[in-house]
Every structure is written in C-alpha cells, then in structure tokens.
MDTraj code that builds the backbone (N, CA, C; nanometers):
import mdtraj as md
import numpy as np

residues = "MET ARG THR ASN LEU SER GLN GLU MET ILE ALA LYS LEU PRO VAL HIS ASP ALA GLY PHE CYS SER LEU THR ALA HIS SER SER ASP ALA GLY ASP VAL THR ILE ARG VAL THR ILE GLU ILE ASP PRO ASP GLU SER MET LEU PRO PHE LEU GLU MET GLY VAL GLN GLN ARG ARG MET SER LEU ARG PHE GLU ASN CYS HIS ARG THR ALA LEU THR LEU LEU GLY PHE THR CYS ASP ARG GLU GLN VAL SER ASP TRP GLU ALA LEU PRO VAL SER GLY VAL SER ASP GLU CYS GLN PRO ASP SER THR ASP SER HIS ARG ARG PHE LEU HIS HIS ARG LEU GLN PHE SER ALA GLY SER ARG LEU GLU ILE VAL ALA GLU GLY CYS TYR MET GLU GLY GLN ALA".split()
xyz = np.array([
    [-1.4723, 7.4161, -12.9750],
    [-1.4546, 7.3644, -12.8358],
    [-1.3235, 7.4215, -12.7278],
    [-1.3186, 7.4891, -12.6395],
    [-1.2534, 7.5538, -12.5262],
    [-1.1775, 7.4997, -12.4500],
    [-1.0751, 7.4324, -12.4617],
    [-1.0040, 7.2955, -12.3596],
    [-0.9016, 7.4201, -12.2420],
    [-0.8669, 7.4069, -12.1419],
    [-0.8067, 7.4196, -12.0397],
    [-0.6817, 7.3049, -12.0468],
    [-0.5599, 7.4259, -12.0729],
    [-0.4375, 7.3449, -12.0490],
    [-0.3328, 7.3058, -11.9640],
    [-0.2807, 7.2374, -11.8771],
    [-0.2765, 7.2237, -11.8197],
    [-0.0614, 7.2003, -11.8108],
    [-0.0115, 7.2001, -11.7569],
    [0.1142, 7.1613, -11.7498],
    [0.1654, 7.0295, -11.8252],
    [0.0814, 6.9526, -11.7159],
    [0.0863, 6.8147, -11.7683],
    [0.0719, 6.8135, -11.9760],
    [-0.0460, 6.8392, -11.9834],
    [-0.1172, 6.8442, -12.1219],
    [-0.0346, 6.8900, -12.2018],
    [0.0383, 7.0583, -12.1479],
    [0.1647, 7.0647, -12.2710],
    [0.2571, 7.0674, -12.3352],
    [0.2985, 6.9395, -12.2114],
    [0.4244, 6.8676, -12.2237],
    [0.4097, 6.7599, -12.3478],
    [0.3156, 6.7265, -12.3400],
    [0.2744, 6.6190, -12.4639],
    [0.2029, 6.6833, -12.5639],
    [0.1976, 6.8329, -12.6192],
    [0.1372, 6.8783, -12.7759],
    [0.2788, 6.8635, -12.8371],
    [0.1989, 6.8235, -12.9297],
    [0.3544, 6.8455, -13.0552],
    [0.3263, 6.9365, -13.1168],
    [0.3947, 7.0332, -13.0644],
    [0.3999, 7.1656, -13.1174],
    [0.5181, 7.2092, -13.1463],
    [0.6236, 7.1151, -13.1575],
    [0.7781, 7.1470, -13.2380],
    [0.7404, 7.2178, -13.3541],
    [0.7646, 7.2834, -13.4646],
    [0.7878, 7.3306, -13.6227],
    [0.6586, 7.3987, -13.6072],
    [0.5800, 7.3943, -13.5179],
    [0.4634, 7.4817, -13.5756],
    [0.4621, 7.6261, -13.5988],
    [0.4193, 7.6381, -13.6549],
    [0.3936, 7.7873, -13.7961],
    [0.3505, 7.8986, -13.6619],
    [0.4467, 8.0476, -13.6635],
    [0.3944, 8.1663, -13.5417],
    [0.3006, 8.2388, -13.6548],
    [0.1933, 8.2294, -13.6307],
    [0.1088, 8.2996, -13.7597],
    [0.0388, 8.4395, -13.6585],
    [0.0517, 8.4720, -13.5420],
    [-0.0535, 8.5614, -13.5080],
    [0.0301, 8.6227, -13.3758],
    [-0.0154, 8.7129, -13.2622],
    [-0.0050, 8.7194, -13.2010],
    [-0.1201, 8.8735, -13.1289],
    [-0.1574, 8.8226, -13.0727],
    [-0.2641, 8.9676, -13.0048],
    [-0.3185, 8.9533, -12.8720],
    [-0.3225, 9.1101, -12.8211],
    [-0.3420, 9.1082, -12.7026],
    [-0.4864, 9.2245, -12.6831],
    [-0.5369, 9.2345, -12.5553],
    [-0.6522, 9.2740, -12.5455],
    [-0.7045, 9.2762, -12.3903],
    [-0.7321, 9.4055, -12.3706],
    [-0.7402, 9.4478, -12.2322],
    [-0.8373, 9.4738, -12.1940],
    [-0.9056, 9.4198, -12.1292],
    [-1.1027, 9.4758, -12.0546],
    [-1.0985, 9.6351, -12.0475],
    [-1.2226, 9.6680, -11.9847],
    [-1.2031, 9.7587, -11.9168],
    [-1.2146, 9.7234, -11.8355],
    [-1.2532, 9.6051, -11.7466],
    [-1.1926, 9.5628, -11.6101],
    [-1.0518, 9.5631, -11.5695],
    [-0.9247, 9.5664, -11.6981],
    [-0.8076, 9.5515, -11.6889],
    [-0.7680, 9.4382, -11.6822],
    [-0.8142, 9.3781, -11.7404],
    [-0.7744, 9.1935, -11.7697],
    [-0.6939, 9.1767, -11.8847],
    [-0.5815, 9.1569, -11.8747],
    [-0.5218, 9.1160, -12.0398],
    [-0.5471, 8.9772, -12.0864],
    [-0.5543, 8.9908, -12.1866],
    [-0.6140, 8.8339, -12.2901],
    [-0.4862, 8.8140, -12.4084],
    [-0.4186, 8.7538, -12.4077],
    [-0.3343, 8.7474, -12.5447],
    [-0.3469, 8.6143, -12.6257],
    [-0.3811, 8.6063, -12.7047],
    [-0.3985, 8.4887, -12.8366],
    [-0.2655, 8.5027, -12.8983],
    [-0.2267, 8.3590, -12.9441],
    [-0.1004, 8.3592, -13.0021],
    [-0.2055, 8.2419, -13.1201],
    [-0.1551, 8.2959, -13.2320],
    [-0.1894, 8.1898, -13.3615],
    [-0.0900, 8.0940, -13.3802],
    [-0.1070, 7.9871, -13.4029],
    [-0.0244, 7.8722, -13.4522],
    [-0.0930, 7.7833, -13.5404],
    [0.0231, 7.6870, -13.6473],
    [-0.0634, 7.5738, -13.7918],
    [0.0676, 7.4708, -13.7148],
    [-0.0292, 7.3408, -13.6744],
    [0.0599, 7.2541, -13.6082],
    [0.1343, 7.2105, -13.7720],
    [0.2754, 7.1703, -13.7364],
    [0.3474, 7.1182, -13.8507],
    [0.2743, 6.9892, -13.9499],
    [0.2466, 6.9890, -14.0411],
    [0.1829, 6.9087, -14.1606],
    [0.2252, 6.7886, -14.1270],
    [0.3859, 6.7481, -14.0512],
    [0.4206, 6.6647, -14.0360],
    [0.3902, 6.5734, -13.8899],
    [0.3327, 6.6963, -13.8168],
    [0.2911, 6.6044, -13.6671],
    [0.1702, 6.5365, -13.6468],
    [0.1364, 6.4656, -13.5359],
    [0.0102, 6.4092, -13.5749],
    [-0.1175, 6.4980, -13.4688],
    [-0.2323, 6.4990, -13.5413],
    [-0.3213, 6.5584, -13.4909],
    [-0.4043, 6.5431, -13.4044],
    [-0.3848, 6.3646, -13.3356],
    [-0.4277, 6.2992, -13.2551],
    [-0.4452, 6.3797, -13.0940],
    [-0.3078, 6.4220, -13.0603],
    [-0.3803, 6.4889, -12.8980],
    [-0.4451, 6.5964, -12.9580],
    [-0.4932, 6.6468, -13.0547],
    [-0.5534, 6.7761, -13.1067],
    [-0.6894, 6.7890, -13.0872],
    [-0.6740, 6.6321, -13.1698],
    [-0.8190, 6.6101, -13.1765],
    [-0.9369, 6.5433, -13.0617],
    [-0.8501, 6.4967, -12.9875],
    [-0.8560, 6.4379, -12.8368],
    [-0.9323, 6.5624, -12.7799],
    [-0.8664, 6.6653, -12.8263],
    [-0.9228, 6.8000, -12.7068],
    [-1.0417, 6.8567, -12.8170],
    [-1.0320, 6.7910, -12.8846],
    [-1.1636, 6.8680, -12.9973],
    [-1.1184, 7.0394, -13.0664],
    [-1.0233, 6.9776, -13.1173],
    [-0.9664, 7.0697, -13.2038],
    [-0.9229, 6.9911, -13.3410],
    [-0.9468, 7.0376, -13.4218],
    [-0.9808, 6.9733, -13.5429],
    [-0.8750, 7.0348, -13.6602],
    [-0.8659, 7.1623, -13.6490],
    [-0.8350, 7.2575, -13.7327],
    [-0.6602, 7.2384, -13.6906],
    [-0.5324, 7.2331, -13.7721],
    [-0.3827, 7.2628, -13.8012],
    [-0.3391, 7.4306, -13.7400],
    [-0.4440, 7.4810, -13.7764],
    [-0.4608, 7.6922, -13.7460],
    [-0.5053, 7.6639, -13.6200],
    [-0.4759, 7.7470, -13.5039],
    [-0.5576, 7.6978, -13.3586],
    [-0.4602, 7.8660, -13.3116],
    [-0.5545, 7.8475, -13.1974],
    [-0.5163, 7.9548, -13.1225],
    [-0.5193, 7.9003, -12.9863],
    [-0.3734, 8.0014, -12.8900],
    [-0.3546, 7.9469, -12.7596],
    [-0.3479, 8.0871, -12.7178],
    [-0.4754, 8.1054, -12.6166],
    [-0.5561, 8.1948, -12.5636],
    [-0.4462, 8.2224, -12.4338],
    [-0.4582, 8.3194, -12.3380],
    [-0.4019, 8.3241, -12.1917],
    [-0.4035, 8.3739, -12.1399],
    [-0.5653, 8.3778, -12.0749],
    [-0.6295, 8.4305, -11.9985],
    [-0.5759, 8.4834, -11.8336],
    [-0.6098, 8.6658, -11.8339],
    [-0.5477, 8.6711, -11.6573],
    [-0.3944, 8.6745, -11.6932],
    [-0.3547, 8.7280, -11.7830],
    [-0.2289, 8.7786, -11.7976],
    [-0.1626, 8.8703, -11.7095],
    [-0.0799, 8.8316, -11.6074],
    [-0.0001, 8.9208, -11.5182],
    [0.0816, 8.9930, -11.5575],
    [0.2074, 8.9210, -11.6498],
    [0.2792, 8.9830, -11.7121],
    [0.3251, 8.9183, -11.8488],
    [0.3948, 9.0093, -11.9693],
    [0.4131, 8.9239, -12.1041],
    [0.5419, 9.0111, -12.1010],
    [0.6183, 8.9680, -12.1933],
    [0.7435, 9.0057, -12.2555],
    [0.7832, 8.9154, -12.3642],
    [0.8031, 8.9793, -12.4582],
    [0.8304, 8.9494, -12.6188],
    [0.9124, 8.9874, -12.6646],
    [0.9745, 8.9285, -12.7054],
    [1.1026, 8.9747, -12.7879],
    [1.0909, 8.8983, -12.9313],
    [1.0732, 8.9697, -13.0607],
    [1.0255, 8.9001, -13.1694],
    [1.1274, 8.9794, -13.2641],
    [1.1977, 8.8946, -13.3376],
    [1.3088, 8.9279, -13.4714],
    [1.1826, 8.9978, -13.5953],
    [1.1971, 9.0903, -13.6588],
    [1.1373, 9.1643, -13.7638],
    [1.1737, 9.0981, -13.8920],
    [1.2743, 9.0750, -13.8982],
    [1.3196, 8.9839, -14.0388],
    [1.4195, 8.8522, -14.0024],
    [1.3233, 8.7742, -14.0750],
    [1.3968, 8.6221, -14.0832],
    [1.3348, 8.5782, -14.2397],
    [1.4327, 8.5046, -14.2540],
    [1.4272, 8.3866, -14.3843],
    [1.2908, 8.3666, -14.4214],
    [1.1832, 8.2454, -14.3480],
    [1.1225, 8.2069, -14.3170],
    [1.0487, 8.2728, -14.1816],
    [0.8903, 8.1887, -14.1729],
    [0.7798, 8.1942, -14.0570],
    [0.8813, 8.1617, -13.9196],
    [0.8212, 8.2381, -13.8265],
    [0.8979, 8.2065, -13.7253],
    [0.8146, 8.0284, -13.6782],
    [0.8981, 7.9581, -13.5858],
    [0.8635, 7.8089, -13.6153],
    [0.8155, 7.8036, -13.4340],
    [0.7600, 7.7127, -13.3993],
    [0.7839, 7.7109, -13.2260],
    [0.8885, 7.6087, -13.2032],
    [1.0306, 7.6239, -13.1425],
    [1.0944, 7.4975, -13.0817],
    [1.0982, 7.4741, -12.9810],
    [1.0613, 7.4824, -12.8702],
    [0.9667, 7.5085, -12.6989],
    [0.8816, 7.5654, -12.6820],
    [0.8205, 7.4984, -12.5957],
    [0.7226, 7.5456, -12.5265],
    [0.7077, 7.4813, -12.3926],
    [0.7318, 7.5934, -12.2846],
    [0.7877, 7.5115, -12.1028],
    [0.6486, 7.5967, -12.1037],
    [0.5496, 7.5150, -11.9540],
    [0.4933, 7.5523, -11.8457],
    [0.5222, 7.5200, -11.7305],
    [0.5705, 7.6141, -11.6339],
    [0.6464, 7.6165, -11.5517],
    [0.5877, 7.7075, -11.4177],
    [0.4746, 7.6055, -11.3291],
    [0.4074, 7.6463, -11.2088],
    [0.4888, 7.7629, -11.1506],
    [0.5774, 7.7006, -11.1040],
    [0.6792, 7.8297, -11.0116],
    [0.8052, 7.8670, -11.0728],
    [0.8406, 8.0036, -11.0613],
    [0.9453, 8.0590, -11.1102],
    [0.9696, 8.1932, -11.0791],
    [1.0803, 8.2224, -11.0976],
    [1.1037, 8.3601, -11.0200],
    [1.0234, 8.4854, -11.0920],
    [0.9506, 8.4682, -11.2225],
    [0.8702, 8.5729, -11.2501],
    [0.7380, 8.5495, -11.1555],
    [0.6971, 8.4116, -11.1928],
    [0.5608, 8.3899, -11.1605],
    [0.5105, 8.3853, -10.9239],
    [0.6336, 8.3571, -10.9270],
    [0.6529, 8.3394, -10.7826],
    [0.5781, 8.4917, -10.7525],
    [0.6351, 8.6000, -10.8108],
    [0.5894, 8.7426, -10.7551],
    [0.3779, 8.7681, -10.7556],
    [0.3621, 8.6869, -10.8831],
    [0.1763, 8.6754, -10.9323],
    [0.1117, 8.6258, -10.8570],
    [0.1893, 8.4949, -10.7749],
    [0.1120, 8.4257, -10.7108],
    [0.0070, 8.4942, -10.5833],
    [-0.0864, 8.4921, -10.5535],
    [-0.2116, 8.5060, -10.5547],
    [-0.1662, 8.4971, -10.3776],
    [-0.1868, 8.5707, -10.2795],
    [-0.1928, 8.6022, -10.1201],
    [-0.2672, 8.4952, -10.0829],
    [-0.2527, 8.4930, -9.9359],
    [-0.3125, 8.3223, -9.8753],
    [-0.4799, 8.3662, -9.9121],
    [-0.4987, 8.4861, -9.8660],
    [-0.6426, 8.5065, -9.9323],
    [-0.7436, 8.4812, -10.0543],
    [-0.6387, 8.4532, -10.1252],
    [-0.7027, 8.4216, -10.2889],
    [-0.5838, 8.2794, -10.3179],
    [-0.6054, 8.1675, -10.2245],
    [-0.5171, 8.0843, -10.2936],
    [-0.5772, 8.0307, -10.3516],
    [-0.6960, 7.9888, -10.4649],
    [-0.7198, 7.8961, -10.5351],
    [-0.7052, 7.9682, -10.6904],
    [-0.6195, 8.0689, -10.6635],
    [-0.6020, 8.1121, -10.8109],
    [-0.3949, 8.0362, -10.7993],
    [-0.4167, 8.0705, -10.9731],
    [-0.2348, 7.9614, -10.9694],
    [-0.2492, 8.0107, -11.0831],
    [-0.1089, 8.0381, -11.1267],
    [-0.0426, 8.0797, -11.2509],
    [0.0301, 7.9616, -11.3253],
    [0.0763, 8.0089, -11.4248],
    [0.1664, 7.9601, -11.4749],
    [0.2791, 8.0253, -11.6059],
    [0.3974, 7.9872, -11.5806],
    [0.4837, 8.0708, -11.6749],
    [0.5413, 7.9850, -11.7799],
    [0.4275, 8.0391, -11.9105],
    [0.4819, 7.9948, -12.0296],
    [0.5683, 8.0604, -12.0978],
    [0.6974, 8.0293, -12.1258],
    [0.7966, 8.0260, -12.2327],
    [0.8016, 7.9957, -12.3324],
    [0.8023, 8.0111, -12.4474],
    [0.7909, 7.9909, -12.6204],
    [0.8739, 8.0729, -12.6701],
    [1.0069, 7.9366, -12.7301],
    [1.1243, 7.9363, -12.7964],
    [1.0530, 7.9232, -12.9480],
    [1.0756, 8.0458, -13.0361],
    [1.1225, 8.0099, -13.1902],
    [1.2431, 7.9906, -13.2127],
    [1.1995, 7.9647, -13.3747],
    [1.2923, 7.8701, -13.4337],
    [1.4537, 8.0208, -13.4953],
    [1.3929, 8.1598, -13.5041],
    [1.5011, 8.2546, -13.5344],
    [1.5735, 8.3044, -13.4133],
    [1.5113, 8.2654, -13.2783],
    [1.5497, 8.3572, -13.1890],
    [1.4363, 8.4365, -13.1093],
    [1.3753, 8.4404, -13.1653],
    [1.2369, 8.5220, -13.0937],
    [1.1721, 8.4468, -12.9605],
    [1.1163, 8.5388, -12.8903],
    [1.0609, 8.4479, -12.7027],
    [1.0091, 8.5074, -12.6947],
    [0.8804, 8.4758, -12.6295],
    [0.7425, 8.5203, -12.5601],
    [0.7424, 8.4446, -12.4205],
    [0.7233, 8.5026, -12.3238],
    [0.6983, 8.4618, -12.1702],
    [0.5798, 8.5317, -12.1428],
    [0.4723, 8.4388, -12.1114],
    [0.3468, 8.5064, -12.0159],
    [0.3846, 8.4567, -11.9255],
    [0.3272, 8.5080, -11.8002],
    [0.2155, 8.4701, -11.6716],
    [0.0912, 8.4811, -11.7242],
    [0.0453, 8.3910, -11.6710],
    [-0.0838, 8.3619, -11.7196],
    [-0.2076, 8.2841, -11.6321],
    [-0.3056, 8.3065, -11.6080],
    [-0.3871, 8.2249, -11.4353],
    [-0.4506, 8.1097, -11.5966],
    [-0.5025, 8.1199, -11.7172],
    [-0.5417, 7.9748, -11.7418],
    [-0.4551, 8.0660, -11.8982],
    [-0.4689, 7.8856, -11.9808],
    [-0.4269, 7.8263, -12.1031],
    [-0.5364, 7.8187, -12.1899],
    [-0.5947, 7.8482, -12.3011],
    [-0.6989, 7.7424, -12.3460],
    [-0.6874, 7.7342, -12.4913],
    [-0.6919, 7.6251, -12.5580],
    [-0.6572, 7.5770, -12.7135],
    [-0.8242, 7.5785, -12.7879],
    [-0.8179, 7.7082, -12.9156],
    [-0.9134, 7.6775, -12.9812],
    [-0.8858, 7.6538, -13.1136],
    [-1.0030, 7.5788, -13.1530],
    [-0.9736, 7.5399, -13.2928],
    [-0.9996, 7.6541, -13.3927],
    [-0.9338, 7.6679, -13.5054],
    [-0.9272, 7.8081, -13.6327],
    [-1.0356, 7.7247, -13.7311],
    [-1.1488, 7.8632, -13.8087],
    [-1.1768, 7.7935, -13.8900],
    [-1.1735, 7.7988, -13.9888],
])
top = md.Topology()
chain = top.add_chain()
for i, resn in enumerate(residues, 1):
    res = top.add_residue(resn, chain, resSeq=i)
    for name in ("N", "CA", "C"):
        top.add_atom(name, md.element.get_by_symbol(name[0]), res)
traj = md.Trajectory(xyz[None], top)
C-alpha cells in the first residue's frame, strides 16, 4: 500500500533512530526524478502509526516523487549505521520557493524535506509527493 504523506503525518511518525539502509535515484525518460530512501524503524518504536497506513514491516521505503532538488552530504565512514535524528517537512522554504509552480499550475505543491542523521549526514529533497511503502 502506498500512502501519500502530508506535513502533519510526517511530524507524527516515530522515525527517530530509524536505521538508514539505502538511497536510490531514478530519472525517467521524461526527466522526472524519483528518490527512494529505505529505512528500518527502531525496535523500541511503536509500529501503530505505520500499521494505520498499511505498512506492516519495520523496513520501509520513503519514495519522493517529482523531485526538483536534492542535496546529500553523506559521511562514508561511521562506527555504526546512520540513524535518522530528525525529519522536517516544510511547505515553504528558501529552496522550495524557487520550485513553487507559477500561477498557471497552482495545483502543484512541493515540500522541502530535511533529514538529519546521527553521524552528521544530511539529505534535503524538494519534491511534489512523498509516499511510504512497506518492504517485503
């Protein structure tokens, strides 16, 4: 099941200390970019919010669609797997303002996602959609 995540939903998700497993990027023939971030929810966190969205496994993907900007600072050597420290979804920021549609395309809205990780890595994505998908 794919669940489109709003800013309010993201704020309530217990992703703190979720393990960072992987990041992949895909560009379609039409030039649309999709970023998939796979995380694994900490065993101490409740799965209830995820179960309510139809995600039953602790390992899941965050799929960012129609990405307009992505910036990644990833530390290549740490003592352990990176963990999510914070995930902010901001409807308007200095970066996402530049990606807001013009008046002829006002139905499109972008969120500026900022993911901070335990060892100092950082991921910023400006995307039109963010979806959560369970992993088998």
